[in-house]
C-alpha positions as CSV (number, residue, x, y, z in Angstrom):
1,M,-7.3,-21.5,-14.8
2,A,-5.2,-23.6,-12.5
3,G,-5.8,-21.4,-9.5
4,A,-9.5,-20.9,-10.1
5,T,-10.8,-23.4,-7.6
6,Q,-8.6,-22.1,-4.9
7,E,-9.6,-18.5,-5.7
8,Q,-13.3,-19.4,-5.7
9,D,-12.9,-21.1,-2.3
10,A,-11.1,-18.0,-0.9
11,E,-13.8,-15.7,-2.1
12,A,-16.5,-17.9,-0.6
13,R,-14.9,-17.5,2.9
14,P,-15.5,-14.2,4.8
15,P,-12.3,-12.1,4.6
16,E,-10.3,-11.9,7.8
17,I,-11.4,-8.3,8.4
18,C,-15.0,-9.4,8.8
19,H,-14.1,-11.3,12.0
20,Q,-12.6,-8.1,13.4
21,M,-15.6,-5.8,12.7
22,P,-17.3,-6.3,16.1
23,A,-14.2,-5.0,17.8
24,I,-13.7,-2.2,15.3
25,I,-17.3,-1.0,15.7
26,R,-17.1,-1.3,19.5
27,F,-14.1,1.0,19.6
28,L,-15.6,3.5,17.1
29,E,-18.5,4.0,19.4
30,D,-16.2,5.5,22.1
31,H,-13.2,6.8,20.2
32,P,-12.8,9.2,17.2
33,V,-9.8,7.2,15.8
34,V,-9.2,3.5,15.6
35,V,-6.1,1.8,14.3
36,V,-6.6,-1.4,12.4
37,S,-3.5,-3.6,11.9
38,A,-4.1,-6.6,9.6
39,A,-2.1,-8.6,7.1
40,P,-2.3,-7.7,3.4
41,G,-5.2,-9.6,1.8
42,S,-7.4,-9.4,4.9
43,G,-9.9,-7.1,3.2
44,K,-8.8,-3.7,4.7
45,S,-8.9,-1.9,1.3
46,S,-12.1,-3.2,-0.2
47,V,-14.2,-5.0,2.5
48,L,-13.7,-2.7,5.5
49,P,-15.2,0.4,3.9
50,R,-18.3,-1.5,2.9
51,C,-18.7,-3.0,6.4
52,L,-18.4,0.4,7.9
53,A,-21.0,1.8,5.6
54,K,-23.3,-1.1,6.3
55,R,-23.0,-0.6,10.1
56,G,-24.1,3.0,9.9
57,Y,-20.7,4.7,9.6
58,G,-21.1,5.9,6.0
59,P,-20.6,7.6,3.7
60,V,-17.0,6.3,3.8
61,L,-14.1,8.0,2.2
62,C,-11.1,5.6,1.7
63,A,-7.7,7.0,0.8
64,Q,-4.7,5.1,-0.6
65,P,-1.2,6.4,-1.2
66,R,-1.1,5.1,-4.8
67,H,-3.6,5.8,-7.6
68,F,-3.1,2.2,-8.8
69,A,-4.4,0.8,-5.5
70,V,-7.4,3.2,-5.6
71,V,-8.5,1.9,-9.0
72,L,-8.1,-1.7,-8.0
73,A,-9.8,-1.4,-4.6
74,A,-12.8,0.4,-6.2
75,A,-13.0,-2.2,-8.9
76,K,-12.8,-5.1,-6.4
77,A,-15.5,-3.5,-4.2
78,G,-17.7,-2.7,-7.2
79,K,-17.7,-6.3,-8.4
80,V,-19.8,-7.3,-5.5
81,W,-21.5,-4.3,-3.9
82,D,-23.3,-1.1,-4.7
83,S,-22.0,0.9,-1.9
84,D,-21.8,4.4,-0.5
85,I,-18.1,4.6,-0.7
86,V,-15.6,7.0,-2.3
87,F,-12.1,5.8,-3.1
88,T,-9.5,8.4,-3.4
89,T,-5.7,9.1,-3.2
90,T,-3.8,10.4,-0.2
91,R,-3.0,13.5,-2.3
92,Q,-6.7,14.2,-3.0
93,L,-7.6,13.7,0.6
94,L,-4.9,16.2,1.6
95,N,-6.6,18.8,-0.6
96,L,-10.0,18.0,1.1
97,V,-8.6,18.4,4.6
98,G,-7.1,21.7,3.7
99,A,-10.1,23.0,1.8
100,P,-11.7,26.2,3.1
101,A,-15.1,24.5,3.4
102,P,-15.6,21.6,5.8
103,V,-16.0,19.0,3.1
104,L,-15.1,16.0,5.3
105,A,-18.0,16.7,7.7
106,R,-20.4,15.1,5.3
107,F,-18.6,11.7,5.6
108,G,-19.3,9.2,8.4
109,T,-15.8,7.7,8.3
110,I,-12.5,8.4,6.7
111,V,-10.3,5.3,6.1
112,I,-6.6,6.1,5.8
113,D,-5.2,2.9,4.2
114,E,-1.6,1.7,3.9
115,A,-0.3,4.0,6.6
116,N,2.6,1.6,7.1
117,D,3.9,2.8,3.7
118,R,4.9,6.0,5.5
119,T,4.9,8.1,2.3
120,L,5.5,11.8,2.8
121,G,1.9,12.5,1.9
122,T,0.6,10.1,4.5
123,D,2.8,11.7,7.2
124,V,1.4,15.1,6.3
125,L,-2.1,13.8,6.2
126,L,-1.9,12.2,9.7
127,G,-0.9,15.6,11.2
128,M,-3.6,17.5,9.3
129,V,-6.3,15.0,10.3
130,K,-5.4,15.2,13.9
131,A,-5.4,19.0,13.8
132,A,-8.8,19.0,11.9
133,M,-10.4,16.7,14.5
134,G,-9.6,19.3,17.1
135,T,-12.0,21.7,15.3
136,R,-15.4,21.4,13.8
137,R,-14.1,20.9,10.3
138,M,-14.7,17.2,10.3
139,G,-18.0,17.3,12.2
140,Q,-18.8,13.8,13.8
141,C,-16.6,12.0,11.2
142,K,-14.7,9.0,12.6
143,V,-11.2,8.0,11.4
144,V,-9.9,4.4,10.8
145,V,-6.2,4.2,10.1
146,C,-5.1,0.9,8.5
147,T,-1.7,-0.6,8.5
148,A,-0.1,-4.0,7.6
149,G,1.7,-4.0,10.9
150,G,5.2,-3.0,12.1
151,L,6.6,-0.1,14.2
152,V,4.1,2.3,12.9
153,D,1.3,0.7,14.9
154,G,2.5,1.9,18.2
155,M,3.3,5.3,16.8
156,L,-0.2,5.7,15.5
157,C,-1.8,4.7,18.8
158,A,0.4,7.2,20.7
159,F,-0.2,10.0,18.2
160,F,-4.0,9.7,18.2
161,G,-4.5,8.2,21.6
162,A,-6.3,5.5,19.7
163,P,-7.0,1.8,20.4
164,I,-5.8,-0.8,18.0
165,V,-7.5,-3.9,16.5
166,A,-4.8,-6.3,15.3
167,S,-4.9,-9.4,13.2
168,L,-1.6,-10.0,11.6
169,H,-1.4,-13.7,10.9
170,A,-1.6,-14.9,7.3
171,A,-4.6,-17.1,6.5
172,H,-2.5,-20.1,5.5
173,A,1.0,-21.5,5.9
174,V,3.7,-20.3,3.5
175,D,6.9,-22.3,2.8
176,V,9.8,-19.9,2.3
177,R,12.7,-21.1,0.2
178,Y,16.0,-19.4,-0.6
179,A,18.3,-19.4,-3.6
180,R,21.3,-21.8,-3.5
181,G,23.6,-19.3,-5.2
182,P,23.9,-15.6,-6.0
183,M,21.4,-13.9,-8.3
184,L,23.6,-12.7,-11.2
185,D,20.8,-11.6,-13.6
186,M,17.5,-10.7,-11.9
187,V,15.2,-11.0,-15.0
188,A,16.9,-14.2,-16.1
189,A,16.5,-15.7,-12.6
190,V,12.8,-14.8,-12.6
191,V,12.1,-16.3,-16.0
192,D,14.0,-19.5,-15.1
193,E,12.1,-19.8,-11.8
194,V,8.7,-19.2,-13.4
195,A,9.5,-21.8,-16.1
196,D,10.6,-24.3,-13.4
197,I,7.5,-23.8,-11.3
198,H,5.2,-24.2,-14.4
199,A,7.0,-27.4,-15.4
200,S,7.3,-29.1,-12.0
201,Q,4.8,-27.7,-9.4
202,P,1.1,-28.3,-8.8
203,P,-1.5,-25.8,-10.1
204,G,-1.5,-22.3,-8.7
205,D,-0.9,-18.8,-9.9
206,V,2.4,-16.9,-9.5
207,L,3.1,-13.4,-8.4
208,V,6.5,-11.9,-9.2
209,F,7.8,-8.8,-7.5
210,L,10.1,-6.6,-9.7
211,P,11.5,-3.2,-8.8
212,E,11.0,-1.3,-12.1
213,N,8.6,-1.1,-15.0
214,A,11.5,-1.8,-17.3
215,H,12.2,-5.1,-15.6
216,I,8.5,-6.1,-15.9
217,I,8.5,-5.3,-19.7
218,D,11.8,-7.3,-20.1
219,A,10.5,-10.3,-18.1
220,H,7.2,-10.3,-19.9
221,A,8.9,-10.3,-23.3
222,K,11.2,-13.2,-22.3
223,L,8.4,-15.3,-20.9
224,E,6.3,-14.7,-24.0
225,Q,9.2,-15.8,-26.2
226,L,9.4,-19.1,-24.3
227,N,5.8,-19.8,-25.5
228,L,5.1,-22.2,-22.6
229,P,1.8,-24.0,-23.1
230,G,-0.8,-23.2,-20.4
231,L,1.1,-20.1,-19.1
232,A,-0.8,-16.8,-19.1
233,V,1.5,-13.9,-18.4
234,R,0.0,-10.6,-17.0
235,Y,1.7,-7.5,-15.6
236,I,0.7,-4.5,-13.5
237,H,2.5,-1.3,-12.7
238,D,1.7,2.4,-11.9
239,N,1.6,3.6,-15.5
240,L,-1.1,1.3,-16.7
241,P,-4.4,2.9,-17.7
242,A,-7.2,2.0,-15.3
243,E,-9.1,-0.2,-17.7
244,L,-5.9,-2.2,-18.5
245,M,-5.1,-2.6,-14.8
246,C,-8.5,-4.4,-14.2
247,T,-8.1,-6.4,-17.4
248,M,-4.7,-7.7,-16.4
249,L,-5.9,-8.8,-12.9
250,Y,-9.5,-9.8,-13.3
251,A,-10.0,-10.9,-16.9
252,P,-10.2,-14.8,-17.0
253,V,-7.4,-16.8,-18.5
254,P,-7.9,-19.9,-20.6
255,Y,-9.2,-22.9,-18.6
256,G,-6.4,-25.0,-17.1
257,S,-3.8,-22.2,-17.5
258,R,-1.5,-20.9,-14.9
259,R,-1.6,-17.1,-14.4
260,V,1.7,-15.3,-13.8
261,V,1.5,-11.7,-12.6
262,L,4.6,-9.5,-12.9
263,A,4.3,-6.5,-10.6
264,T,6.1,-3.7,-8.9
265,D,5.8,-3.2,-5.1
266,V,2.3,-1.9,-5.6
267,A,1.2,-5.6,-5.3
268,E,2.2,-5.5,-1.7
269,T,-1.2,-3.8,-1.1
270,A,-2.6,-7.3,-1.8
271,V,-5.6,-5.9,-3.8
272,S,-4.6,-8.2,-6.6
273,V,-3.5,-11.5,-5.2
274,S,-6.5,-13.7,-5.1
275,G,-5.6,-17.2,-6.1
276,I,-1.8,-16.7,-5.8
277,T,0.1,-19.8,-4.6
278,Y,3.7,-18.9,-5.5
279,V,5.5,-15.7,-4.9
280,L,8.9,-14.8,-6.4
281,D,10.8,-12.2,-4.6
282,P,14.2,-10.8,-5.9
283,G,14.5,-8.7,-2.7
284,L,14.9,-5.4,-4.4
285,V,12.8,-2.2,-4.4
286,S,12.8,0.8,-6.8
287,E,15.2,3.4,-5.7
288,Q,18.1,5.1,-7.4
289,P,20.1,2.9,-7.4
290,L,18.1,-0.2,-6.6
291,V,18.2,-1.2,-2.9
292,R,17.5,-4.2,-0.8
293,I,14.1,-4.5,0.9
294,S,13.8,-4.9,4.6
295,K,13.0,-8.1,6.5
296,E,9.6,-6.5,7.3
297,T,8.9,-6.1,3.5
298,A,10.2,-9.6,2.8
299,A,7.7,-11.0,5.3
300,T,4.8,-9.0,3.7
301,R,5.7,-10.3,0.2
302,A,6.0,-13.9,1.4
303,A,2.6,-13.6,3.2
304,T,0.8,-12.9,-0.2
305,A,1.3,-16.5,-1.1
306,G,-0.9,-17.6,1.9
307,F,-4.1,-15.6,1.4
308,S,-6.0,-18.1,-0.7
309,G,-4.4,-21.3,0.5
310,S,-1.1,-22.9,1.5
311,G,1.6,-21.3,-0.6
312,R,5.3,-20.9,-1.3
313,C,7.7,-18.0,-1.5
314,H,10.8,-18.3,-3.6
315,R,13.3,-15.8,-2.5
316,L,15.8,-15.3,-5.3
317,Y,18.5,-14.4,-2.8
318,Q,20.5,-16.5,-0.3
319,Q,19.8,-17.0,3.4
320,D,22.9,-15.1,4.4
321,E,21.9,-12.2,2.3
322,Y,18.5,-12.0,4.0
323,D,20.3,-12.1,7.4
324,G,21.9,-8.8,6.4
325,F,18.7,-7.0,5.6
326,D,17.5,-4.2,7.8
327,E,14.8,-5.2,10.2
328,H,12.4,-2.4,9.2
329,T,11.8,-0.2,6.1
330,V,13.2,3.3,6.6
331,P,10.3,5.8,6.4
332,H,10.5,8.3,3.6
333,I,10.8,11.2,6.0
334,R,14.1,9.8,7.3
335,R,15.7,9.5,4.0
336,D,18.2,11.9,2.5
337,G,16.7,15.1,1.2
338,A,13.1,14.2,2.3
339,V,12.8,16.9,4.9
340,V,12.9,19.6,2.2
341,K,10.1,17.9,0.2
342,F,8.1,17.3,3.4
343,A,8.3,21.0,4.3
344,L,7.2,21.9,0.8
345,M,4.1,19.7,1.2
346,V,3.3,21.2,4.6
347,K,3.4,24.6,2.9
348,R,1.4,23.5,-0.1
349,H,-1.4,22.2,2.1
350,A,-1.2,25.1,4.5
351,A,-0.7,22.6,7.3
352,D,1.8,24.9,9.1
353,G,-1.1,27.4,9.5
354,M,-3.5,24.8,11.0
355,P,-3.9,25.2,14.8
356,G,-2.8,21.9,16.4
357,F,-0.8,20.6,13.5
358,E,1.8,18.1,14.7
359,V,4.5,16.3,12.7
360,F,3.8,12.6,13.0
361,D,7.3,11.3,13.1
362,P,8.9,12.1,16.5
363,S,12.4,12.1,15.0
364,L,11.6,15.3,13.1
365,E,11.9,18.2,15.5
366,P,9.7,21.2,14.8
367,A,12.8,23.4,14.7
368,V,14.1,21.4,11.8
369,L,11.1,22.4,9.6
370,E,11.7,26.1,10.5
371,N,15.3,25.9,9.5
372,V,14.4,24.3,6.2
373,N,12.6,27.5,5.2
374,D,15.9,29.2,4.4
375,Q,16.8,26.4,2.1
376,L,13.4,26.6,0.3
377,V,13.8,30.4,-0.2
378,A,17.4,29.9,-1.5
379,G,16.2,27.2,-3.9
380,G,13.4,29.3,-5.3
381,Y,10.6,27.2,-3.8
382,L,9.4,30.0,-1.5
383,D,9.4,33.7,-1.9
384,K,10.8,36.0,0.7
385,L,7.4,36.2,2.4
386,G,7.3,32.4,2.8
387,N,4.8,31.8,0.0
388,L,5.1,29.0,-2.5
389,T,6.5,30.0,-5.8
390,E,5.4,28.4,-9.1
391,K,8.4,26.0,-8.7
392,G,7.3,25.2,-5.2
393,E,3.8,24.5,-6.2
394,R,5.0,22.1,-8.9
395,E,7.4,20.2,-6.6
396,A,5.1,20.0,-3.5
397,Y,3.6,16.7,-4.2
398,D,4.1,13.1,-3.0
399,E,3.5,9.9,-4.9
400,D,0.0,9.0,-6.2
């Protein structure tokens, strides 16, 4: 395929995280928790767990907020290594931390990946892990918390009293370009931009961010209808079966073809972007209704074009629109209605009964959670004794 040489060159070079391992290991020798802040594509998800196991910190349990990312990280690691690593979701790790038996004590290291996503499950997990580390439930197990940078880095260091190893620069330069006019039809704009890149630009694969699965299906159909020679269209989203995820990302395309990957924001984890040269960003994320991303997220998306070589990000919005974006993504816990769901999750995992449990986000006062209990009882989520009802059990989950 057109991006094959670039991808092979990228895979021949040690991932960025390899250069940070001496510092990470040095800190782990003296601290129970280390924060690792590195750009997407640096190897945090697939390479870091293997390096930890190789340095004597295994077995390693690596948790991701999304099931999609777990499947891809495991597949990417498995392509190269036979390793003593378990990949799991944040939800499953929550169950292990709250289990009656000290399951986590048999691991050498727990890696909490993508903490910058700040899902409700991740916030609950951080509080539970800190509480568990104050007991013998985790034995001598170390913790590495990974982020892609941002305000959360300082919060994590303060919360755990942990040192940080930071390497946020993209591997290569990325040229960012803005649309000349307003985006009237997102899918049509994506299709036109892909066709223009394929017709006029040098070889290199394309990654397109789209907010919803329906947009991916629509764009895929329209690109297939164009029947452009040498264009191999792939797509990834949360609902794909595991085997199809890997096929879409890792199966070879015809020699000389340009691969186009249509993806939701799950691609921001960068487990899928080897060989990408061009990124198309409409600037939207899946909410009800769709909302604009932050400047922080826009920077992350643009950086995915620079992992394998010099790249280009085509923002399908104008410069003045970007200027109006929020600087940072609002954490889930600070969004409307999230406190009730968060309180349910704390109940579900018995975190409120764990000695030393603290809420990670300093904006959420402990009294707020206590006051929410009345709402949970009134809504039928808790009984009068404060126990989860069947409805509460069903609702007390975060994303996977």
